[in-house]
C-alpha positions as CSV (number, residue, x, y, z in Angstrom):
1,X,94.4,114.3,108.9
2,X,96.1,112.1,106.7
3,X,96.2,111.3,102.8
4,X,94.5,108.3,103.6
5,X,91.5,110.1,104.9
6,X,92.0,112.9,102.4
7,X,91.8,110.0,99.6
8,X,89.2,108.0,100.9
9,X,86.9,111.5,100.7
10,X,87.8,112.2,97.2
11,X,87.3,108.8,96.1
12,X,84.1,108.2,97.6
13,X,82.6,111.5,95.8
14,X,84.1,110.5,92.4
15,X,83.2,107.3,92.6
16,X,86.6,105.6,92.0
17,X,88.3,103.1,93.6
18,X,91.7,104.1,93.2
19,X,93.4,107.8,92.6
20,X,96.7,108.4,91.1
21,X,97.7,112.0,91.4
22,X,99.3,112.2,88.2
23,X,96.4,110.7,86.2
24,X,93.3,112.9,84.4
25,X,93.4,116.3,82.8
26,X,95.7,119.0,84.2
27,X,92.3,121.2,84.7
28,X,90.5,118.4,86.8
29,X,89.9,119.8,90.2
30,X,89.6,116.7,91.9
31,X,93.5,115.6,90.9
32,X,94.9,119.1,91.4
33,X,93.6,119.4,95.2
34,X,94.4,115.8,96.2
35,X,98.2,116.6,94.7
36,X,98.2,119.8,96.6
37,X,96.8,117.9,99.9
38,X,99.5,115.2,99.4
39,X,102.2,118.2,99.2
40,X,101.1,119.8,102.6
41,X,100.4,116.3,104.1
42,X,104.1,115.0,103.2
43,X,105.5,118.3,104.3
44,X,104.0,118.1,107.6
45,X,105.5,114.7,108.1
46,X,109.4,115.5,107.0
47,X,108.9,118.5,109.6
48,X,107.5,116.0,112.4
49,X,111.1,115.3,113.8
50,X,112.0,118.9,114.0
51,X,109.2,119.7,116.6
52,X,109.2,119.4,120.4
53,X,105.5,118.4,120.1
54,X,102.9,115.8,119.2
55,X,99.4,116.5,118.6
56,X,96.9,113.5,119.4
57,X,96.7,112.7,115.6
58,X,101.2,112.5,115.4
59,X,100.3,110.0,118.4
60,X,97.6,107.9,115.9
61,X,100.0,107.8,113.0
62,X,103.0,107.0,114.9
63,X,101.5,103.7,116.3
64,X,100.1,103.2,112.6
65,X,103.1,103.1,111.2
66,X,105.1,101.4,113.9
67,X,102.6,98.7,113.2
68,X,103.1,98.8,109.4
69,X,107.0,98.1,110.1
70,X,107.6,94.3,108.5
71,X,109.9,93.5,111.4
72,X,108.6,95.3,114.4
73,X,104.7,95.6,113.6
74,X,104.0,91.9,114.2
75,X,105.8,92.3,117.8
76,X,104.1,95.3,118.5
77,X,100.4,94.0,118.0
78,X,101.0,90.6,119.9
79,X,102.5,92.7,122.9
80,X,99.2,95.0,122.8
81,X,97.0,91.7,122.3
82,X,98.8,90.4,125.5
83,X,97.7,93.7,127.5
84,X,94.3,94.1,126.0
85,X,92.5,90.9,126.1
86,X,89.4,92.8,124.1
87,X,88.5,95.8,122.7
88,X,84.7,97.6,122.2
89,X,84.8,100.8,119.8
90,X,81.4,102.4,120.5
91,X,80.0,105.0,118.2
92,X,82.5,103.3,115.4
93,X,80.8,105.1,112.7
94,X,82.6,108.0,113.8
95,X,86.1,106.4,113.4
96,X,88.8,107.5,111.0
97,X,91.0,105.4,108.7
98,X,93.7,105.7,110.7
99,X,92.2,104.5,114.1
100,X,90.6,101.6,112.2
101,X,93.8,100.4,110.8
102,X,95.3,100.5,114.3
103,X,92.4,98.4,115.6
104,X,92.6,95.9,112.4
105,X,96.2,95.6,113.0
106,X,96.0,94.4,116.4
107,X,92.9,92.7,116.4
108,X,91.9,91.3,112.9
109,X,95.0,89.9,111.6
110,X,93.6,86.6,110.2
111,X,97.0,84.8,111.0
112,X,96.3,85.3,114.6
113,X,94.4,82.3,115.8
114,X,92.5,82.2,118.2
115,X,91.1,85.6,117.2
116,X,91.3,88.4,119.8
117,X,87.9,89.9,120.9
118,X,87.0,92.8,119.1
119,X,83.5,94.5,119.0
120,X,82.4,97.5,116.9
121,X,79.5,99.2,118.1
122,X,77.6,101.7,115.7
123,X,75.2,102.7,113.3
124,X,75.9,105.0,110.3
125,X,72.3,106.7,110.4
126,X,74.1,108.5,113.5
127,X,77.4,109.4,111.9
128,X,78.5,112.8,112.9
129,X,80.3,113.3,109.6
130,X,83.8,114.4,109.5
131,X,84.5,114.4,113.1
132,X,88.1,114.4,114.2
133,X,88.3,112.9,110.6
134,X,85.7,110.1,111.0
135,X,83.4,109.5,107.6
136,X,81.5,106.6,106.0
137,X,83.8,105.2,104.0
138,X,85.9,103.7,106.9
139,X,82.5,102.4,108.2
140,X,81.7,100.7,104.9
141,X,85.4,99.2,104.8
142,X,84.7,97.8,108.2
143,X,81.7,96.3,107.6
144,X,82.4,94.4,104.4
145,X,85.8,93.1,106.3
146,X,84.9,88.9,106.0
147,X,85.9,88.8,109.6
148,X,83.3,91.5,110.5
149,X,80.7,90.7,108.0
150,X,80.5,87.3,109.2
151,X,79.6,88.1,113.1
152,X,77.5,91.1,112.8
153,X,74.5,91.5,114.8
154,X,71.8,93.8,114.6
155,X,70.3,95.6,117.1
156,X,66.4,96.2,116.6
157,X,65.3,97.0,120.1
158,X,65.2,100.5,121.4
159,X,65.0,100.6,125.3
160,X,64.9,104.3,125.9
161,X,61.9,105.5,123.8
162,X,58.5,105.0,124.2
163,X,56.2,102.9,121.4
164,X,54.8,105.9,119.7
165,X,57.4,107.6,119.1
166,X,59.5,104.6,117.4
167,X,56.4,104.4,115.5
168,X,56.6,107.6,114.0
169,X,60.6,107.6,113.6
170,X,59.8,104.5,111.3
171,X,57.7,106.2,109.3
172,X,59.8,109.5,108.8
173,X,62.8,107.0,108.3
174,X,62.4,103.8,107.0
175,X,63.8,102.9,103.6
176,X,61.0,103.1,100.3
177,X,60.5,99.6,99.2
178,X,60.3,99.2,95.2
179,X,60.6,95.6,94.5
180,X,61.4,92.6,95.9
181,X,64.8,93.3,97.0
182,X,65.0,96.8,96.1
183,X,64.3,99.8,98.2
184,X,65.3,103.8,97.7
185,X,67.4,104.4,100.6
186,X,66.4,107.2,103.1
187,X,70.0,108.2,103.2
188,X,71.2,107.7,100.2
189,X,73.5,104.5,100.3
190,X,73.4,100.7,100.6
191,X,75.4,100.4,102.9
192,X,73.2,102.8,105.2
193,X,70.1,100.6,105.4
194,X,67.1,101.2,107.6
195,X,64.7,98.6,105.4
196,X,63.7,96.8,108.9
197,X,61.4,98.4,111.6
198,X,62.7,99.6,114.7
199,X,61.4,97.7,118.0
200,X,60.3,99.3,120.7
201,X,60.6,98.1,124.5
202,X,56.7,98.6,125.1
203,X,57.6,100.7,128.0
204,X,54.9,103.1,129.5
205,X,55.3,106.7,128.3
206,X,56.1,108.7,131.3
207,X,52.5,111.0,131.7
208,X,52.1,114.9,131.7
209,X,51.9,116.8,134.7
210,X,48.1,116.2,134.9
211,X,48.8,112.5,134.6
212,X,47.6,112.2,131.1
213,X,49.8,110.6,128.2
214,X,50.8,112.8,125.2
215,X,48.7,111.9,122.4
216,X,51.1,113.2,119.7
217,X,55.0,112.8,121.3
218,X,56.4,113.5,117.7
219,X,55.2,116.7,116.2
220,X,56.6,118.1,113.3
221,X,56.0,121.9,112.1
222,X,56.4,123.2,108.8
223,X,58.1,126.9,108.6
224,X,59.4,128.9,105.6
225,X,61.7,130.7,106.9
226,X,63.6,131.7,110.1
227,X,60.8,134.2,111.4
228,X,58.2,131.5,110.9
229,X,60.3,128.9,112.9
230,X,60.7,131.0,115.7
231,X,56.7,132.2,115.6
232,X,55.9,128.4,115.5
233,X,58.1,127.8,118.7
234,X,56.7,130.5,120.6
235,X,53.5,129.4,119.5
236,X,54.1,125.7,121.6
237,X,55.7,127.2,123.8
238,X,52.6,129.3,125.1
239,X,50.3,126.6,124.8
240,X,52.3,124.4,126.8
241,X,52.4,127.0,129.5
242,X,48.8,127.8,129.4
243,X,47.2,123.8,129.1
244,X,49.6,123.4,131.9
245,X,49.8,125.9,134.3
246,X,47.8,124.1,137.0
247,X,50.1,121.5,136.8
248,X,52.9,123.8,138.1
249,X,54.4,124.0,134.8
250,X,56.9,127.0,133.7
251,X,58.8,128.4,131.6
252,X,62.0,126.6,133.6
253,X,60.4,123.3,133.1
254,X,60.7,124.1,129.1
255,X,64.5,123.2,126.8
256,X,64.6,124.3,123.3
257,X,67.4,122.4,121.4
258,X,68.6,124.4,118.4
259,X,70.6,123.1,115.2
260,X,73.3,125.7,115.7
261,X,74.5,128.2,118.6
262,X,73.4,131.0,116.0
263,X,69.9,130.2,116.5
264,X,69.9,130.4,119.8
265,X,69.6,134.2,120.4
266,X,66.8,134.4,117.9
267,X,64.4,132.0,120.0
268,X,65.3,133.5,123.3
269,X,64.1,137.0,122.0
270,X,61.1,135.8,120.1
271,X,60.0,134.2,123.8
272,X,61.0,137.8,125.5
273,X,59.1,139.8,123.5
274,X,55.9,138.2,124.2
275,X,56.7,137.7,128.3
276,X,58.3,134.2,128.7
277,X,61.6,134.3,130.4
278,X,64.6,132.8,128.3
279,X,68.1,132.3,128.4
280,X,70.6,130.6,127.0
281,X,72.7,127.7,127.9
282,X,75.6,127.1,125.9
283,X,79.6,126.5,126.3
284,X,79.5,129.5,123.5
285,X,83.3,130.3,121.2
286,X,86.1,130.5,122.9
287,X,87.3,132.8,120.2
288,X,84.6,135.0,121.1
289,X,85.3,135.5,124.9
290,X,87.6,138.3,126.6
291,X,90.5,136.2,126.9
292,X,90.8,135.5,123.5
293,X,90.9,139.3,123.0
294,X,93.4,140.3,125.1
295,X,95.5,137.5,123.6
296,X,95.2,138.8,120.2
297,X,96.2,142.2,121.9
298,X,99.4,140.8,123.2
299,X,99.8,139.0,120.0
300,X,99.3,142.4,118.0
301,X,101.9,144.0,120.4
302,X,104.7,141.5,119.9
303,X,104.0,141.8,116.1
304,X,104.5,145.7,116.1
305,X,107.3,146.2,118.9
306,X,107.8,150.1,117.3
307,X,103.7,150.6,118.1
308,X,103.1,152.5,121.3
309,X,99.5,152.5,120.7
310,X,99.5,148.6,120.5
311,X,102.1,147.8,123.8
312,X,99.4,150.2,125.5
313,X,96.7,148.2,124.7
314,X,98.7,145.1,125.7
315,X,99.6,146.2,128.9
316,X,95.7,147.2,129.8
317,X,94.8,143.3,129.0
318,X,94.1,141.0,131.8
319,X,97.5,139.3,131.4
320,X,99.2,142.5,133.1
321,X,98.6,144.7,136.7
322,X,98.6,148.4,134.6
323,X,95.3,149.9,135.0
324,X,94.2,152.7,132.4
325,X,95.7,156.0,134.3
326,X,99.3,154.0,134.0
327,X,99.0,152.8,130.3
328,X,98.2,156.5,129.3
329,X,101.1,157.7,131.0
330,X,103.6,155.5,129.5
331,X,106.0,157.1,127.7
332,X,107.3,156.8,124.3
333,X,110.5,154.7,125.1
334,X,108.9,152.8,127.8
335,X,106.6,152.0,125.2
336,X,109.5,150.6,123.0
337,X,110.8,148.8,126.1
338,X,107.7,146.7,127.2
339,X,107.5,146.3,123.8
340,X,110.9,144.0,123.4
341,X,110.1,142.8,126.6
342,X,106.9,141.1,125.5
343,X,108.3,140.3,122.5
344,X,111.1,138.5,124.2
345,X,109.3,136.9,127.3
């Protein structure tokens, strides 16, 4: 993250268009946080030349800095335009400020004629907020750029979903009209409008296994707590299995999407309690795996070279070939020696 991202985020929350770190009362939390953030970012940037590595964010910031150079920047931008005749940025609503500034420098320079081809494809209603630094303020800045605003086209037809599902989505999420040109924005921002209905491709819905169509492809069940949600899922699964049993529908044909990995075990256990087999399919947390635990143990042994127990435990991890019997027989001096080797190597 760079200071531009932080400033855009804080400015948006505060409803301000500019921020000066030294302005405002001393006890203002926003001013204090921004000041500390700027110190951290500046320290990180100052330390970058001393490191022998570069992150993906470092690469982006380096390219942006090179493009901002008054002497060499225009030359670099021209080289990039020569190599890339056109650019298409999909899922633009998740673009971060650094990425946008790069594309703007290369493809949206008003002095360059004829203008190169640049396409932004995005929908702010689908934004994964803060994903890799992406924020809605970058989207709002881009769509108000004269070169972008004058060439904006609305894709108002959905080719994936059935007509009844589109009708249901429109009913739930469209803005509420209050006057001639006044709306209550569902998503709380005038830049994220949903005032015109989405159209469907009028495709025929896929039939259920018994050949009939689902009369309610979009259903909402209200539940007051986690227990209620689990019961609603169980009831729905049991109903589907009962109604479609003769058509060959089994538990393996049903998938449940959860809002988080943590919610999955609860639904699985609830289904198992009523005799419906259920398993979890997820990537999981890498830090909860065996490899992460072994690596932590090795690091602890390195940090405590004289700790015989820590060294023993490290030698029993998957990184080494010691078994439990060998580890228990490890003498004190050997433990210290192994600790030194582990620390050094």
